[in-house]
N, C-alpha and C positions, 0 to 999 in steps of 0.2 A: 568806708564800705568795702574797699578792696582789704583792709586789714582787717576786717571781720571775717569776709569770705575765705580769705587765707587762714585765719586762725580756727574757722570752722572746719575747713579742710584737714588742718594738721590733725585737728583734735578726732575727726572721724577717720582719718588715715590711720591713726595711732590706735584708736579702739578696734578698728578691723584687724590689725597686724595681731594685737593683743588676744582678740577672739581666735583668729587663726592658728598663734602659736598654741593657745590653751587646747583647741581642739586637736592639733597635730602630735598627739602622744605616740612615740615611735612606734610601740608594740602594738598599736591599733592597726597597723596596716597587716598584721597577721601573716607575717612572712619570716617568722623565726627559723632560723638554722643554728639550733644550739649545739655546742660540745661542751661537756662539763668534765672538766678534769679535777677529779675527787682525790684530792692530793692526799696519800698517807705523810705520817708526821715527818718520815726521813727524807722525802722528796723536797723538802724546804731547803735542803744543802744543795741541790743539783739543779732545779729549775732555772730555766733561762728565758727571758722575755723574746729575745730573738727568735729562737728556734718555736717557742709555743705559737708566735704569730705566724712565721712560715708555713707551719702545720695547718693553723687555721685556713689560710689564705688557699692552700693547697686543696682543702676539702670544701671550698666554698661556703664556711661557715660565715654567718654574720654576727654571731653573738657568742661570747666565752661566758662559762659559768665556772668559778673558782672560789678556793677557799679564802675566807678572811677571817673570822672569828666566832668565838663560842666557847666550844671545847677548848681551843687552842688558838691564839693569835698568830697569824702567818704575816706579822708586819710588827714593826716595834712599838707595840702599845705602852701608854704611859700609865695604864690603870692596874693597881696592885691586885684585884680581884680578876683580872683577865690572865689566866696562864700563857706564858709566851711559847712557841714552839721551840724546844731546845736545839733543833736542827738549823734553825733560820739563821744563816750567815750574813747574806747580803740583804742588809735593812731597807735597800730602795727598789727588791725586786718585784713586790706588787704593784710600787708605784709605776715602775719601766712597763710592766705588762699592761697597765690602763693605759698609759700614754701610746705605747706602740699599737695597742689595738686599735685606739682612736685614730692614729694617723691613716690605719687601713679602713676606715669606716666600720670597724668591729665594735659592737657595744659590749660592754662589760657588767655582767651582774655578779655580785659577791655571795658567797655562800656563808651564812650562820647556822650554828647549831646550839641551841640552848637546853639541849636534853639532858645533858652531860657536864659534870665538871672535873678538874683532874683532883686526884686524892689529896694534893697540898692544900687545895681550897676546901675539899671536904674536911680535912682535920681542923680547919680553922673555922668552919661554919658547918658543922655536921645538921644542923636544923634547916638548911637549905636544901636537904636532900630527901628523896623518897624513902619511905618506910613501910613495909606490907603489913597486913593484919596480923601475921606471925613475928612482926618484929625485924625482917629481914630487908636488907638493902640490895638493890639490883646494881651489880657491877661487873664491869668489863675491863679485865687487867686493872688498870690504875684509874680508871674512869667510874664516877658514881652518877646514877640519875638522880635527876634533881625535881622537886615538887614546883609544879606551876605557880602556887600561891604563895611561894616563900619569896623572900627579898631578892634572889638572884635573878629570877624570871621577872618578878614585878617591878624591879627597879635597874638592877645592874645592867640587865641586858639592853635597856634602853641608853644607857650611857656608853655602851661598848658600840652599838649602833651608831649613836651621833658621832663618836669619835672616828669611826671609819668615814661617814659620810662627810665630816669637816676635813678629813686628811686627803681623801682621794676622790676625783671627779667621776664617780662611778653611775652607771645607767640604770642600775637595779640592785634589788637584794633578793636573796632567796632563804628561807626559813627551811630547814631539814628538820624533820620530826618533831611538829609543834604539838602542843598539847599535852594531854594527860598520856602517862606512860604506865602500863602494867605488864608488860611482857619483856623479857630479854630475849630480843631477835637473834642474837648471836649464840644461845644456847637453846632458843626454841621453848621456853620456859615461862608460864605464867606466873604471875606473883599476886596479883589481887588488886583491890583498890587503895589507892595511896591513903594511909592514915597520918600522914605529918599533921603536926599541929597546927600549923598556918592553914591546912585544908579543912580540919576540924572546926576551928574558929570562923572561917569563913562561910562554911557550909552552915554552921548553926545562925549565923548572921542572916544568910539567906532564906532558910527554911523555918525560921521563926523558933530555933532551940533544938532541932533534931540533931541526932547523931550521924555521923557518916555510915552507910550501909558497908557491910563487909562482903557481901556477895552480889554478883550480878544477876539478878533475877528480873526479868521484865514484868512479871507480873506482881511485883511488889512495888506498892504504891510509892515507897521510900526510894527504890531504886530509879523510878520515872521521875521523881523529884531530883534527884541526883544526877540522872543526864540533863534536865533542863539547867541544873545548877553548872555542869561542865559547860554546856552551851552558851550560857551566858559569861561566864568568867573567861572563856576563849575568845568571845566577840569582844567583851570589853578590852583585853588586852589588844586585839588586832585592830581595834578602832583607835586606842593609844597609840599605837605604832604608826598607823596610817598619818594621824595628825601630826606626829614628828616629823615623819618622811617628807609629808607633802608640803609641811610648812619650811623645810629645807629646799626642796627643789621639786616642782610638781612632776617633772619628766624623770624621776626616779620610778621605776616599775616595782612594784611589791609582787612577789611571787611565791606560792607555796601551795599545800594541797587542799585547802579549804576555800570557800568563795567570798565570805564577808571581808569587805575592806582590803579586798585584793585586786591586782590588776591583771595577773596572769595564774591561772588555775594550773598547775601541774599534776601530771599523773605520771604512772610507771608501768611500762611493760616489762615484768620479770620472768624468767623461767621458772617452770615448775617441775621439780624431780620427782613428782607423781604422776601417774597416768589416770585418766585419759588425758593426752596432749590437747591442748587448746590454742587453734592457730590464729584465733580472732581477738588477742588482747588489746591490741590497738584499736582496732574498730570498736571494741566494747567500751575502752576507756574513754575515745574522744567523742564517740556517739553519745555515751552518758552524759559528759559534762557539756558538750554543744548544745543539746536538747535542753538538760536540766537547768544552764546557766547561760542563757542565749546574748547575755551582755557582757560575757567575758571573753578573753581570748584563752585558749587552751594550749597547753603544751606537755604532750606525751613522751617521756623518755623511755628511750631503749635501754635498759639497763644491761651492760655488757657482761657482768659478771653472773655466773650459773647460780650462787648461793653464796651466803655470808661465810660460809666457811671454803668456798670455792671461788674466792675474788679473782685469782690470777688466770683462770680459764674463761673464755668468753663463750657466748652462746655461738651456735653454729652461724655461718655468713647467711644462708637461705632465712633463718629464723630473723636475723637482723632486717634483711631486704624486705621480707614481709610486714614486718612491724612500721618500718618507714614508709614503704607505699600505702599503707592502710592509714597512716596518720594525714597522708596527703589526701586519700580518697575522703575521708571523713571530715575535713574541714580544719586541720591542725597544720603548724609547719613541722619541722623536723628537729628532733630532740635525742641527743644519747649522752650517756654517762658511762664514764671509764675510770678505773682506778689508776690515778697518775695522768702525766702526760702521755704524748705519743712518742716520746724517744725511749728506746730501750724497753719498750712495753712487751710483756711477757706473752702476749697473745695477738698478733698482727693479722689474723686472717680475715676480718672485718674492715680493715682499711680500704681496700679497693670497693667496698659495697659504699662506704661512706662517701668516698669521693664521687661515685658514680651518681648516686641517689641525690646527695646534696647539689651536685653540678647541675642534674635534671631539674632540681626545684629552683634553682637560680635562674635558669635558661628560661623557665616557663612559669615564673612566679605570678606573673599578671593574672594568671588564670585560676589560680589556687587561694583557697581560703576565705571565699565570698559566696558560699553555697547557699541555696534555699531549698529545704527538704521538699519533697512533693509525697513523702509517706501517707498513709491514710491509717497506718496501723501503728500502736504505740506498744511497746514491751515495758512494764514497770520493773525497775532494777532494784532489788534489795541492798540499797545504799550505794556508796560511791566505791566501796571495797567489798563486794561480795565474797562470803566464805560459807563451806560447811555445805549441807543439803541443799539450803535456799540457792546457793551458788550453782550447783548441778542442776537443779531444776531451770533456774533462769538459763543457763548456758545451753541446755537442751531445748528450751524454745527458741532460741537464736539459732542454733544448729539448724533446726528444721526450716526456718525461715530463710537462712542464707542459703542452704542447699538448694531451696526451692526457686531462688533468685526473687524473693518477695521483699520490697523495700518497706523498712519499719525503722521508727524513733525508739531511741531509749529514754526514758524519763524516770531520774531518781525517786523512789518512793516518798522522801520528805520533800520534794518539791513540787508535788501535785498541786498543794494548796497554793502554790505561787505561779501557776500556769493554768488558771482556771479557764480562759477562753481557749487555750491551745487544745487543752485535754478534752473539751467538749466538742471539737472539731474534728477529732478522729472518728473513723467508722468502726475500728475495732481496738480495745483496749485489752491487754492479755496481762494477767496477775500471776506470775510463776511463785506460787509458795510466799506470796506476801501475806505474812501473818499479821503484821500491825501496821495500821494507817491512823493518822490523826484524823479526829471527827471532822474536821474541813475536808480533808480529801474524800472522805466516805459520803460526806453531802455532794461533793463534786462529780463523783462516780454514778450516785445515785440519779441526780438530775442528767448527766449525760446520758444514762440509760433511759431514762425518759424520754430524751429528745432523739431516741434513736441510734446512738452508739450501741454497738456490741460488746459485752464483756466475756471473757473466759478467764475462769479462775482454775489452778490447778494444785493437787494434793493438799497442804495444810492450809491454803490461803483463808485469810479471814476467820480463822480458828478461834480467836481472841475476841472477836466480835460476832457470835452467833446470830444476834439479831440482824446483823447486816447480812450475814450468809443466807439466812432463811427469806428476808426481803430481796436481795437480788436475785438468787438461785432457786428458792424453794427448797434449800437443803438443811438437813440438821446433823450433827456431828454425832455419829455413834462410837467411832473410834479413830482417832486422827492418828495415831501411831500403831501402823500395822505392817509386817513385813510382807512384801509384795512377791519375794520370790517363790516361784512356783505357781504363781496366779496367771491367768490369762483374761484378755479381753475379747469380746466377740463382735467384728464389725459386721453385725447381721443386716443391716440396712445398705445394701450395695448401691443404692440410688446416691448416697452421700459418701460411703467408704470404698473409692473405686480403684484404690491403689494396691489390694490385697488380694489379687487373682490367685486362686490355688490354696488360699489359707482360711481356714475356719475359726481359728483361735491366734492371738497375738501374744507372744511371751511378754511377761512384766518382772520388773526388779526393782529394788529399794522400796521406799514405802508406798502404799497403796491404802490410802483412808478410807474407811467404810462411812457410809452415809444414808441416811433416809432421805429419798427423794420423792416421798408421797406428794410434796408439794410443788413438784417441778411440773412444769407445762409438758416436757417431752423428755423422755429418758433414751440415750442412745449407748452404745458401747456396753453392754452389762459385763460383768466379770464373773469369771468361775474361779471358784476356790482351788486350793492345793490339789493336784491331780495325782493318782498313781501313775507308774511309768508306763502303762497301757491303758489309758483311761477308757471306759465304757463309752458307747455313742450316745447313751441318754444321759448326758451329764447335766449335773444340777447347777443352774446359775444363781450367783450372789448379787 
């Protein structure tokens, strides 16, 4: 009987330990203090494990993100299709970095980039690489952009990752620039939808024999099918990667910019060389990801370089400080990315900021990363990486709310259908020029509206679903593209518009869509058309 009790205790105790270990995934503590050393090829000749660890400890970092492979191997790879860094002299340097980081309780995430291959690989396998509708390649010096559906990404990338996992006791992998490439970011040039033969064949299989589109046109059903295809193929690759990595070690975190089959969603606060200046990149990025993907850990990197062409000048220290504190305030840990290691760095002005903010986070980490939002307002974001006019509309709405100190959540437009209960719990949902929503998301908004949630839509919002626009707002589009410069709005109901004392009209700029609002219950802020320099008092309202 005693033996049975002892055996039962042993089995129970072992099961509890296994369950505890399985749940205790290191990144789930959400206290990341990441420093990414994005090494240029030539720094492989000079990097030193001791100095790297010394600098990480001085900055209170608990996670290092450093190069391993993909474009080039920063270790002595045995794979003939994995281009080895020609500057690599010390074959043991990556192993030394991992070992010495672990001695200081610093986790190591290694970086892979499968978006490009060296010219020597391209010459041996040109069919692995991107080709535009015009027959162009995307080339950066001696690196060629690859096709996601070709053998390099679909087969060889997994062998590279497996080699690294088998060689080094790493804590995580980071995938840079995953997915489909259509731009040359170093030149700011768009090349178009990849027409590689492997892409053609796989899309034909997916679509029932259709040819690849050559233009990105959201109104084209073929392009919508292509968007579905891209999503499906990226998720298929991500799932295969997840199965490989977790079969090796469940404690290896997968980190990249997407959400499916990923443990840590990474985002980036980058400088903008155009005006107007946007001070809320970190709040925007973290808030978007935290609310859109509540089951994930978010890590938003402060990118030190000003641009691809100005990599060795860092953004100003105050900009870095704002980004890092916004990370903490919105529920992320700390993350920064720099070119190379910290020794002999070309612009060291931010080093005191790193030491101070990272030290502050380390001292108080028990209070961070476990927030619960009390916001009753949701702002719908036009994707994870907003751009163009929808971005300006989206940021303008944010700016008004932030400067009025009104709490709000950000929810990515594509995630509404996955957050039905949460969306219906808001008192107000704002759609800043959200032109396209999935049918399921539209259903949720309609039901939320019927249950008492207020909706605000601006500018061209829902223009591709006129029936939804009319059902929700009683509005019909007359002219969605209309230059608003020289137009005015009239805040004539002063019971509502209390902030415009002394003003009879409000200046407007950018697009000002024209709508037939005869079906609306109430009309406010009527518009005034373009005015001469000295308008008559009996102006005509539009």
